[in-house]
N, C-alpha and C positions, 0 to 999 in steps of 0.2 A: 504494500500500500504506500502511495506517495506521501511525503511530508505534508503537502497541501491538503490531501484528503483526510489525513490523520488530524490535522489542526481543525478542519471543518467539523469532523465528527465530535471532537472534544468540545467545541463551542456549542454544537447542537445538543449534546447531552446535558450540559450545564443549563442551557436555555430551557429545556424541557423540565428539568428538576425544579426550576424556579417558577414554573407556570407561565412562561413566556412563549412566544412563537418566533420562529426564524424562517425567513424566506431567502432563497438563494437561486442562482441560475435563472435569472429573468423574472423572479417573483416581483410583487408590487414594490416599487421603490428601489429595486436593485440598480446598481450602477456598474456598467461594463467598462473595464479598463483596457488600455492598449496592450497590457500583458496577457489578455485573454481571460483573466479571472473576473469573477463577479463579486461585488460587495454584498454584504449581508444586510438585511433589514430585520431588526429585532424589535418586536412590539409586545405590548401587554400592559397590564395594570401594575403600578408600583404597589406592593403589598407584602408586609412581613419582611423577613430577612432574605435578601437575594444577592447573588454574586455572579458577576460575569467576568470571564477571562477572555479578552479579545485578542490574545496573541495569535500570530500567524507565522509560526516558525517554519522556515524552509532551509534545509541544510544547516540547521543549528543557528540561524540568524533571523531576527525579526524582519519580515519583508513588508515595508509600509505600503507597497502597491497592492498587497493582498489584504490589508487591514482596514480598508475604507468602509467602515460600518456605519449604518444609520440606526440610531437608537430612538425609537418613537414610543415613549411611555405615557400612559394616561395617569393623571392624578385625580383620584376619586375620594369623595368624602367618606370618612369612616375607615379608610385603608391607610393606616400608619405603616411606615416602611423604613428600612435601613438597607440601601443598595450599595454594594462595593463593586467598582469597575476597575479591572486591571488592564493595563496596556491600551488605555484610551489615547488616541492620537489626533487631537483636534488642531484646527488652525488657531494660532495665537494672534492677538491684537494688542498693541501697546496702549491704545485708548479703547474705551468701551466700543464694541462694534455697533453699527447703526443698521437700520433697515436697508440701506444701500448695499450692505454686505451680504444680504440674504442669498442672492444668486451665487456669490463667491463661496459661501459656506456650503450650500447644497450641491453646487456643481463641481466642487473640487474632488477629483478622483483619488486623491492620496490621503485625505484626512477624514477622520470620523466626525460625526456631529450628533448632538442630542436635541431632540424635539420633545417638549412637554405639551401634551394635550390636556388642557384644563377642563375637566368635567364640571358642569354647573354645581353638582353636589359638593365640590371642594370649597364652595363659597367664592370662587374666583370667576367673575364674569366680565372682567375688563383687563386690559394690559397694565393699568396702574395697580390693580389688585395683585396681578401676577408678580409684578416687580416688587411690590411691598412684601410678598410672601417669600421671596427668595433672598438669601444672603450667602456670600462666599467667604471662606477663610482657609488659611493654611493650617495643617495639623501635623503631628508626629515630626517635630523639628523641621518643618517646612518641606517634608517629603510628599505629603498628600494634600490635594485640594479638596475641600468639602463644600458642598452646596446644601444648605439647610433650607427646608421648605416648611413653613408654618402658617396655617390658616385656622379658622375656628373649628374646622372639622378634619384637618389632616396635619400630621406632624411626621416629618421624615428627614432623611439625609441621604445624599448620594456622595460617596467617597470615591474620588478618582485617585486610586493608589499609585503613588510614584509620580504623579503629574507635576508636583512642585519641583522635582528634579529637572524637568524640561524647561522651566522658566529661566531665562538667561540672568546672570548676576546683575543686580542693579535695576532690573525691570520689575514692574508690577503689571504683568501681562493679564489679558482677559481671554477667555475662550468663547467661541460662538455657541450660544444656546438659543434655540428658537422656541418661543412661546406661541402656542396655537390656542386662541380663544375664539369660539364661534367659527366663522368661516375665513378668518384671516390670520396671518402670522406676523410676529415681530421678533427682532433679534435683541438679546439682552447681553 
């Protein structure tokens, strides 16, 4: 079995354990790369303790061209969560990204991105509420980036393990996260 197939099966197994779904090989939202590989679309409701390891090791080395995953998670009221994501490879921005960066984030074939779908049961029905519900901080001696989400009906965190190690010294970089409320999206 090839290293690529082994990496795919490992991610698929973890996704299923956490009650999420993964689409590959032309599934909804997949991105085709010049390398011939497909990006994964991982969807589901954030709920409970979940872990994703997005590594794509080929010949013993992380291949960023195989790791361009789209994480499309729904935030629902009454579903508290603690998600840990390993090997997340986002685009970094020195200043907060703007809506003008939406196409850059979603169209980049070499970087992962996170989209949060805000269910009305979460108490979030506007972008201002979504922005107020989200906060970022560094943890574990600046090795991990953590996104906390707190509303009246949802409390959770997404830990991007090791992501702090990718921020260049002296920078306070931002990553592209897309909030989807209703029928439109915005970058945070």
